[in-house]
N, C-alpha and C positions, 0 to 999 in steps of 0.2 A: 628490499618491495617486491612481491610476487605476481606476474604478468595478469596483463584482465582476463586474458583465456585462460590460466591454470585455472583461476577462480571460478572461470562458469564454466569452465569441466566439471568438477569441485561438488555445483548446487546442481548440475545436472544428469549428475549419475548418483549424489545419494539420495536411499532412502532412510525415511525417520525413522521407522521402524528397527530397523535394523542399527541404525546410529544410538539412537534411548534405547535399548535393546541391552546396549552395551555397562550401560547406568544401572536399568532400576528394571527388573519383572515385567514384563506388559503383556497381556494373556489378549486372544484370538475376542471379538462378541461380530461376527458379522461383517463385513466392513470395516469395522474400525478396531483402535485395538484400549483397555483399559488398563491401568495401574492407579498404584497407591501414589499420589503427588510429594515426587522428592524438596516439592521446597516448602508444606507447611508440614503436620503433625497429624495423621488422620487414621481412622482404621476402616473405613470403607472410601474402595475406588472414586473418585470424581476428578481426575487422571486419565483425558482421551486425548487418543494421537489417532491423524488424517493421514489415512497412504494417500488417499486420492486427491489431494492439497502438500504433503510435509510438511503440516501442520499442527501440534498439540495444542491444549487446552484444558486447562484446572479450574470445573465447576464449581469449587472451593474457596481457592483465594485468589482466583480470574490468575494465573498467569498466564499468559497465549505466546505462541509467535510458533522458530520455524526448529529444522535441526541448529540448523546454527546458532541460535538465539540461547537454545535450546541448553552447549553446550556450554558455551561463554559464559550463562549461568553459572552453572553447573560446577564449570572446572574455575570458575574466575578466568578465563584468557581472553588474549584481544580477538583482533579479528583477524589479524593473519596466522598467529598463532591457532585459531580456532581451523583456520584454513587447513593448516598445515595437520592439524590432529584428525581431520576427517580425510583428507587426503592421502597420509600416512592408512588407513582401512583401508581406503579399495585401490591401495599398488598406485596412486599416481605421485610421478611424480613430480618438485617439487623448485625450477628454480627461481633463482634466486640470482641479480649482480648490487651490489654497494650503491648505497644511495646517497646521492649529494645531500650533503645540508640540509641547499632549498627546498629539497624534497619529504624532506622530513621533518623541517617546521609547515610540509607544503598536506600531508599526514596526517599528523599530530592535529593542524586546527580542523582538515577534516572528522575527525575521529569527533572534539569537539566539540562544532557544532550541529553531527548527528547525537549527544547527548543532548542537547537541547532540542533535540527536535522529540526525541522519545518527551525531554520533560514538559516540554509544548505540551503532545497527544494525551498526552495523561493529563491534565491543566484543565484539555479541553473538556475530557472526556468525566471531569467531577463539576464544569458550570453546567456540562449539555445534563447534567442530573443530579443540580444547585434547583427545591423546590421552590430556594427563599427568590427568584432572577423571574418572576416573569413574564419575558421573553422565553430564557430558555425550555421553560414548562411549552410552551406553543414549539419552539423547535422541536422539540421531543414527542408532541402531541401527534406534529407535522411528518416528520421523518420513521416512527413505528406504522404510519396508515402506509406508506411504500415499504418497507422492509421490519423485518421480525424486532423482538429483542436481545435474541439473539446473534444477526447480523448486527445490524450496531455496536456491539459489545466488541465481534470476532472484528470488523473491521476500524477498532476504532474511529468511532462517527462522536465529533466533539461541537463542544457553543459556542465561542465569544460573545461575551460580554459589549453592552458597549460602552462599558466604564477602557474610557480616553488609554490609560494602562493596564490595566489588569496585571496582565503577562510580566509586562516588565518587571513590574512591583516585584511577585513572584518571585522571578528570573536571581534576578538582584537578591532578593530576603536569599535566597540559594548560594551565592558565592560569587554568581554569575557573571565575567565586569563586563561595562560594558559596548565591549570594542568590541564581541562576539556577539554578544545580543544583536546588535548591530549590521557586523557581516553577516548574521542568520537570516534575514532583513525579515525574518518576525517583530522588529523593532525600529521605530525611527524615531529620528531628532527633531527637533519641529526648532524652524527657523527664527519662528518672532517670538519666542518664549525658551526655545530650547532645553525643553522639557520632555522627557520620552514617553512617546507614546506607542503605542500598540497598529501594526500591518492591519490583522484581522478585528473589526468588532460587528460585534452585532450580527453574526452569520454561523451556518450549520460549517464542520471542519469535516473535511475530509484527509487527512495523511493521503500522501504520495512513497510508497517503496520502491524503491528498485530492483530488481532481480532476486539480489538475495534476499530480499525480504525487508531493509530496513526502512525506517522512516530517509528521505532527502528531501525533502517540497511537504506544502497542503495547498490547499482550493478549499476554498470556502465559502456557500451558494448560500442567499442572501434569503432572507426568510417570506415567505407569501405576503405575498401586499406590497411587497417595498419598490414598484413600477419602478422605480425612479433610479433606480443607483442598478449596476451591471451584475445580473443575473452571477457568472461565478467569475471570484477573482483568486487570480495564483496564482501564490508567490514568484517574486519576479526570482526570473535565475540571478547564480552565484559561481563561483569558479567550480564548486561542488555542485550544481545541478543543474542538469539543458536540457527542457522537458522535450527536447527531440528526440534522445535518446530512451526515454522512457515513456512505456504501457501498465497501467491500471492494472491491475491484477494479476499479475504477467509469477510472479513469487506463487501465487498460490496455485494460478492456470498451466505450469509449464509441465505437469510433468503430465496433465488430460490431455491435454494438446498430443504431447507425445505419443501418447496414448491410440487417443483417438486420431489423430492424423489429419486434423481438424481441428484449425481454431476461430472461432468466432468476434469479430471487433463489433463495436457497437459504440455509440460516442459517448455515453452521461458513465456520471461513477455509479450512481445509482443500479443502473443498464445491469455495470458490469455484477454487480450486490448482488442486485436479484434472478439475474440467471446464475449465480451461482444457489442459488435458494434453489430453483430450484431442479438442479441435479448438473446443469450446463457449466460444467468446473473450468472445462475452456473456451470460457468468455474472459474476451483480455478488454482496453479502452485506450486512445491516443488520449495524453493528459495534455488537453483545453489547445491543440493542435492536430494542424490540421495531416494526417495518416501521410511518415514520413522514410525518406530510405533509410533513416539510421535504426529507424522502430519496423523497419521490414528487414534488416539483419538482425533484428532480433528472435523470430518468430523463421524466419530460415530455416536451422538447425533443428527443428521440433518439429516443423512440415511447412509441404508446398501448395495443403490444402488454406484458401480462406475463407468464410465466409461471411461477410458483408450483412452488415440485421442495421439499417439507419434509417433515422427519425423518422413516420409518412408522409411528409413534405416537404417541397421542389429544394427545402434548403437539403433536409436530411438526402434525397434523390441523390441533387448533383454531387454533394460529396462520397458519396459511393461509386458514383461516375469518377470520378478525381479518382478515389482513391484506388478504384478497379483496374483505373490506366498504371499506375504507378505497380500495382502488386503483377499485371502479366508483365512487364518489361524486362524481369530475371528469369520468364519462365514459370514464372507459379502461378498460380491457378486459382483468380478467383470468383465467390457466386456470390448471389443478392439475391437477400430476403425482403419483402416488399408490405411491410406496416400498412394497417386502416389506414387512413386518410386522420395528421392530426395525432395518430401516436405514433409511443418512443417502447422501446420494452420493455419499460416499470409500466409504464398506464396498458401495455397491450394484455399481459399474462397479467398484471393484477385485474383488470376488466375480466378475464377469463376466466381467475381460481371462482372471485362472484356472482361472476351469470348463474 
């Protein structure tokens, strides 16, 4: 088993343009690189590499991800094999110890659940783009009124229909066993009918990734006008996901945070995405929880300066003050930006652009 510290060192050291240039010819164009896509046949380059976020995207076939995902797909490697491969490139030693049978079983199950999450993310994206689902059309109109089509695609935003068991049925048809689907928390079993049903229904879906860019959970936002429901619903925690240890957007933001020596900490998922769209890629958010010491430990190796950008209401101000006190404890440097009343970063910047 590869130690977590080693994995973190590999992730923070690698530069995507260096890694990908071992496999494909990339050409610099300003702040980005372009290439012929290795995942499908093409004559005109549609494959783009973004050094600022350590990510890539093909606008021809839709393949997208980070350096680790690229190597895994290109060389058909497991996650540990990929870490070892990239570590060797940067001459990072990879210490290992003999794993117990329980650890092997646990890690295998974790990999399977993350594969289910990847399947679910693609499924929700397809549903968001399904014009035969009226609610999906409404969801698409709403989300693209706040974010660009490119952002919706790059962040894999999707939609869960109102049907009780659409994903459960889809995943079962793909061969996934009920036990793993239930353990993933995306599927539940009804005590009354003994049938399977989806955890997310009629919600806009935001995949949540770990700092390596792998999907580790989901959050679902209720459609506008559904005031009787909780606005955001987070997937319950399991053995493989603890929300206090996750910062939304960190896999895309870490390099810019380190480069700028500063991070913007916002509250919402769309706030992070909107800030990235506007060029503030060094932006992250707590995943449906108050800012924690575990999340602070993710940022402290990257920067000592954290700028809090909260919603312009009393709740937002109180959250900023509470987070500021926690940040100041280990001699970090908290700063605060106060937004206009009743505005969050998404609303404020959208309104500024439209003015």
